[in-house]
C-alpha positions in Angstrom: 31.5 116.2 23.4 34.4 114.4 21.7 36.8 116.8 23.4 35.3 115.9 26.9 35.6 112.2 26.2 39.2 112.6 25.2 39.9 114.7 28.3 38.2 112.0 30.5 40.2 109.3 28.8 43.5 111.1 29.4 42.6 111.7 33.0 41.7 108.0 33.5 45.0 107.0 31.9 47.0 109.4 34.2 45.1 108.1 37.2 45.8 104.5 36.1 49.5 105.2 35.5 49.7 106.9 38.9 48.0 104.0 40.7 50.1 101.5 38.7 53.3 103.4 39.6 52.3 103.4 43.2 51.6 99.7 43.2 54.8 98.9 41.4 56.7 100.9 43.9 55.0 99.1 46.8 55.8 95.7 45.2 59.4 96.8 44.6 59.8 98.0 48.2 58.3 94.7 49.4 60.7 92.7 47.3 63.6 94.9 48.6 62.4 94.4 52.2 62.2 90.6 51.8 65.7 90.6 50.2 67.1 92.5 53.1 65.3 90.1 55.6 66.8 87.0 53.7 70.2 88.7 53.6 70.0 89.5 57.4 68.9 85.9 58.1 71.8 84.5 56.1 74.2 86.8 57.9 72.8 85.7 61.3 73.1 82.0 60.3 76.7 82.4 59.1 77.6 84.4 62.3 76.7 81.4 64.4 79.2 79.4 62.3 82.6 80.2 63.9 85.9 78.5 64.6 84.1 75.6 66.4 82.0 74.5 63.4 85.0 75.0 61.0 87.2 72.9 63.4 84.5 70.2 63.7 84.0 69.9 60.0 87.7 70.0 59.2 88.1 67.0 61.5 86.4 65.0 58.6 89.2 65.7 56.2 90.0 63.2 53.4 92.4 61.2 55.7 89.6 61.1 58.3 87.1 60.0 55.7 89.6 57.3 54.7 89.9 56.1 58.3 86.2 56.0 58.8 85.7 54.3 55.4 88.3 51.6 56.1 86.7 51.1 59.6 83.2 50.6 58.1 84.4 48.2 55.4 86.6 46.1 57.7 84.5 46.0 60.9 81.0 46.9 59.7 79.0 48.6 62.5 81.2 47.0 65.1 83.0 50.2 66.2 80.0 52.5 66.2 80.0 52.5 70.0 83.0 54.9 69.7 80.8 57.7 68.3 78.6 58.5 71.4 81.7 58.1 73.5 83.8 60.6 71.5 81.2 63.4 71.2 81.4 64.6 74.9 85.2 64.1 74.9 85.6 66.2 71.7 83.3 68.9 72.9 85.1 69.1 76.3 88.7 69.3 74.9 87.8 71.8 72.0 85.8 74.0 74.4 88.8 74.1 76.8 91.2 74.9 73.9 88.9 77.7 72.7 88.6 79.1 76.2 92.4 79.2 76.5 92.6 81.2 73.2 89.9 83.7 74.3 91.2 84.1 77.9 94.9 84.4 77.2 94.9 86.0 73.7 97.6 83.4 72.7 97.6 80.0 70.9 98.5 76.7 72.6 102.2 76.9 71.5 102.4 80.5 72.9 101.1 79.4 76.2 103.3 76.3 76.4 106.3 78.4 75.5 105.4 81.0 78.2 104.7 78.7 81.1 106.6 75.5 80.3 110.0 74.2 79.2 111.2 74.2 75.6 111.9 70.5 76.1 108.1 70.0 76.1 107.3 72.6 73.4 109.8 71.5 70.7 108.9 67.8 70.5 105.2 68.5 70.6 105.4 71.1 67.8 107.8 68.9 65.7 105.4 65.9 65.9 102.4 68.1 65.1 104.1 69.5 61.9 105.3 66.0 60.8 101.8 64.4 61.2 100.1 67.4 59.6 102.4 67.1 56.5 101.5 63.4 56.1 97.8 64.2 56.5 98.1 67.0 53.8 99.8 64.5 51.5 97.1 61.9 52.0 94.4 64.6 51.5 95.9 65.9 48.2 96.1 62.3 47.0 92.5 61.5 47.9 91.2 64.8 46.3 93.1 64.2 43.1 91.8 60.6 42.8 88.2 61.8 43.5 88.4 64.6 40.8 89.7 62.0 38.3 86.8 59.7 39.3 84.2 62.5 38.8 85.7 64.5 35.9 88.6 62.5 34.5 92.0 63.8 33.7 95.5 63.3 35.1 96.3 62.7 38.8 99.4 64.9 38.7 97.5 67.8 37.1 94.8 67.7 39.8 97.3 67.4 42.6 99.3 70.5 41.5 96.1 72.5 40.8 94.6 71.6 44.2 97.9 72.7 45.9 98.1 76.0 44.0 94.4 76.8 44.7 94.7 76.1 48.5 97.9 78.2 48.8 96.4 81.1 47.0 93.2 81.0 49.1 94.9 80.7 52.5 97.9 83.1 51.8 96.5 85.9 49.7 92.9 86.4 50.8 91.9 88.4 53.9 91.0 86.6 57.0 87.4 87.8 57.0 86.8 86.6 53.5 88.7 83.4 54.0 86.8 82.5 57.2 83.5 83.0 55.4 84.8 80.8 52.5 85.6 78.0 55.0 82.2 78.3 56.5 80.5 77.7 53.2 82.8 74.7 52.4 81.2 72.8 55.3 78.1 72.3 53.1 80.1 69.8 51.0 80.3 67.4 53.9 76.5 67.2 54.0 76.8 65.0 50.9 77.7 62.1 53.3 74.3 62.6 55.0 72.7 62.5 51.6 74.5 59.3 50.8 73.5 57.5 53.9 69.8 58.5 53.5 69.9 57.8 49.7 70.7 54.1 50.5 68.2 51.7 52.2 69.3 51.2 55.9 68.3 49.0 58.8 68.0 51.8 61.3 67.2 49.5 64.2 70.5 47.6 63.7 72.3 50.9 63.4 70.7 52.2 66.6 71.7 49.1 68.5 75.3 49.3 67.2 75.8 52.7 68.9 75.3 51.2 72.4 76.7 47.7 71.8 80.2 47.5 73.2 82.4 45.2 71.2 86.0 44.4 72.0 88.6 42.3 70.3 92.0 41.6 71.8 93.9 41.9 68.5 96.6 44.4 67.4 94.7 45.5 64.3 91.5 46.2 66.2 93.2 48.2 69.0 95.3 50.1 66.5 92.2 51.0 64.6 90.6 52.4 67.8 93.7 54.5 68.4 93.6 55.6 64.7 89.9 56.6 65.1 90.6 58.5 68.3 93.7 60.1 66.8 91.9 61.2 63.6 88.9 62.5 65.7 90.5 64.1 68.8 93.5 65.4 66.9 96.4 67.7 68.1 96.0 69.9 65.0 92.4 70.7 66.0 93.6 71.8 69.5 96.1 74.2 68.0 93.8 75.5 65.2 90.8 76.3 67.4 92.8 78.0 70.1 94.5 80.3 67.6 91.3 80.9 65.6 89.5 82.1 68.7 92.4 84.6 69.2 91.8 85.7 65.5 88.0 86.1 66.3 88.9 88.3 69.3 91.0 90.5 67.1 88.3 90.6 64.4 85.4 91.3 66.7 87.4 93.2 69.4 85.6 91.1 72.1 88.5 90.9 74.6 90.5 93.2 76.8 93.0 92.6 79.5 90.4 93.2 82.2 87.1 92.0 80.7 86.0 89.0 78.6 82.5 89.4 77.2 80.3 86.5 78.6 78.4 86.5 75.3 81.6 85.7 73.5 82.1 82.6 75.8 78.5 81.5 75.3 78.7 81.9 71.5 81.9 79.9 71.5 80.4 77.1 73.4 77.3 76.7 71.2 79.6 77.0 68.1 81.9 74.2 69.5 79.0 71.9 70.5 77.5 72.3 67.0 80.8 71.7 65.2 81.7 68.6 67.2 78.2 67.1 66.9 78.2 67.6 63.1 81.7 66.2 62.9 80.6 62.9 64.5 77.3 62.7 62.5 79.3 63.0 59.3 81.8 60.4 60.6 79.0 58.0 61.5 77.4 58.5 58.1 80.6 57.4 56.4 81.0 54.3 58.6 77.4 53.3 58.0 77.6 53.7 54.3 80.8 51.6 54.0 79.5 49.1 56.5 76.0 48.5 54.9 77.3 48.5 51.3 80.9 47.4 51.2 81.2 45.1 54.3 77.9 43.3 53.7 79.0 42.7 50.1 82.3 41.1 51.2 84.4 44.1 50.3 86.5 44.5 53.5 89.9 45.5 52.3 89.6 49.0 50.8 92.7 51.2 51.2 91.4 54.7 51.0 88.5 57.1 50.8 88.6 57.2 47.0 88.6 53.3 46.9 85.3 53.5 48.9 83.9 56.0 46.3 84.9 53.6 43.5 83.5 50.5 45.2 80.2 52.2 45.9 79.5 53.1 42.3 78.9 49.6 40.9 77.0 48.4 44.0 74.5 51.2 44.6 74.8 53.4 41.5 76.7 56.4 40.3 74.9 58.9 42.5 76.2 57.5 45.9 79.7 57.2 44.5 79.4 60.8 43.1 78.2 62.1 46.5 81.1 60.4 48.2 83.7 61.7 45.8 82.4 65.3 45.9 82.5 65.2 49.7 86.2 64.2 49.6 87.0 67.3 47.5 85.1 69.7 49.7 86.5 68.1 52.9 90.1 68.6 51.5 89.5 72.2 50.6 88.4 72.7 54.2 90.8 70.3 56.0 94.2 71.1 54.3 94.2 74.8 55.2 93.4 73.9 58.8 96.3 71.3 58.9 98.8 73.8 57.3 97.4 76.7 59.4 97.7 74.8 62.8 101.4 73.9 61.9 102.1 77.6 61.1 100.5 78.9 64.3 102.4 76.4 66.4 105.8 77.0 64.8 105.4 80.7 64.6 104.5 81.0 68.3 107.4 78.6 69.2 109.9 80.8 67.4 108.3 84.1 68.3 107.4 85.0 64.8 104.4 87.3 64.0 101.5 85.0 63.2 97.8 85.2 62.2 95.7 85.0 59.0 94.6 88.6 59.7 98.2 89.7 58.8 99.2 90.3 55.2 102.0 88.1 53.7 104.7 90.8 54.0 103.7 91.3 57.7 104.0 87.6 58.6 106.1 86.1 55.9 107.4 83.3 58.3 103.9 82.3 59.2 102.7 82.1 55.6 106.0 80.5 54.6 105.3 77.6 56.9 101.8 77.2 55.4 103.3 77.1 51.9 106.1 74.8 52.9 103.7 72.4 54.6 101.3 72.2 51.6 104.2 71.8 49.2 105.8 69.0 51.3 102.4 67.3 51.4 102.3 67.5 47.6 105.8 66.1 47.5 104.7 62.9 49.3 102.7 62.0 46.3 105.8 61.9 44.1 108.6 60.3 46.3 107.2 56.8 46.6 105.8 57.1 50.2 102.5 55.3 50.3 99.9 57.9 51.2 97.7 55.1 52.7 100.5 54.0 55.0 101.0 57.6 55.8 97.3 58.0 56.6 97.3 55.1 59.1 100.6 56.0 60.8 99.7 59.7 61.0 96.3 58.8 62.6 98.0 56.5 65.1 100.7 59.2 65.7 98.0 61.8 66.3 96.5 59.5 68.9 99.8 59.1 70.7 100.8 62.8 70.6 97.3 63.8 71.8 97.9 62.0 75.2 100.7 64.2 76.6 99.2 67.3 74.9 95.8 66.8 76.6 97.6 66.6 80.0 99.4 70.0 79.2 96.1 71.5 78.1 94.4 70.4 81.3 97.2 71.9 83.4 97.0 75.2 81.5 93.2 75.4 81.8 93.3 74.7 85.5 95.8 77.5 86.3 94.3 80.7 87.8 97.5 82.5 86.9 97.0 81.7 83.2 93.2 81.6 82.9 91.9 83.9 85.6 88.2 83.4 86.3 87.9 81.3 83.1 89.8 78.3 84.5 88.1 74.9 84.3 84.9 74.1 86.2 84.0 70.6 87.4 82.5 69.3 84.1 85.4 70.5 82.0 87.8 68.7 84.4 85.7 65.5 84.5 85.5 65.1 80.7 88.9 66.5 80.0 90.7 64.0 82.3 88.4 61.2 81.1 89.6 61.9 77.5 93.2 61.8 78.7 92.6 58.4 80.5 90.7 56.7 77.6 93.3 57.7 75.0 96.2 56.7 77.3 94.6 53.3 77.9 94.1 52.8 74.1 97.7 53.7 73.3 99.2 51.5 76.0 96.9 48.6 74.9 98.1 49.1 71.3 101.8 48.8 72.4 101.1 45.7 74.5 99.3 43.9 71.6 101.7 44.9 68.8 
């Protein structure tokens, strides 16, 4: 009897173990399946994020953040009408640049060199490199000051550390890994959205400001408009996205001499629209924050992005100032490599050197040498007595001036059947492209008249 009970008990234990093991296996497989689904969803999401999104977010680098901060503090919501105006213009120009890269397999400098005179190429590339170095210097300064604000420490230490980190990331990491790293850095800029929603806002007033055209016939006001246009529709973005689309072609093998995959063009367009939209949403968030907090409290003369972060802290609490400062650091990690990379693409193509982040250092030492040189020169600006704030303003204005002839060249290239084949501009690209040229030309001419 006792023996039968023990046998039954053992049998029940074995059945329970078998059932438990089967259930545990089902649970484990379910978890594994969900993990794979989440992983696949993340991969799909990051695949949508391409050169267009990276370009759009890198437009809001620390020098851009500084320009928008100064604008919000000085003019309040008075220049918000530029945002809805700039969005279609940005999208049009960046889509055209991206299409040039996809269609020709060459960057902007390579196409200018091939089809136009060196008298056009050399001044454009020289001005691009000069303004990019000033921008890099301002960005390093802003990042260092922000890290000191958040963590403490020494400005010189942070400046040198930032420089070394960015050089190591851009020069010694493979393009595939590096491109993914840049994609994730875009998350930092969302801190500006958090900041604007963290603070109480008069959304009706903000909504009206987007469609209320204000104009002042003063040199400062017009120069600020040129600076905003220059820091938003910037030559370095033209060069960067064109070349990055070429890199994407190489990575994905989506181009041949006879056939361009329509899906590639469609994906690029969505990517570009997304990037430029987010760029201007972030820019608007920065202007609104500085307008509703600093301008309304009588603080109208801030000199930089880190000044804005410092000024926000006592007025609305540490959290808003912290968000602002963290955003500056993330923006710099994203923006400086784009600034240095666009200079390297332009100079390498101008001189016929091997270029591209998909190459290793020893394969394209000239290309990577320019990246290192540009970043080190930017670091040097912080030590030779040149005011980074003055550099910020002049580089933004210079970007606005250089963009005018460059947009004209881009429009000529993109309308050439010989260069673009069946990917040359259609009516909407021409309309918005030439409108961008006209608006920036008028702004620059007005600035010189009222100087």
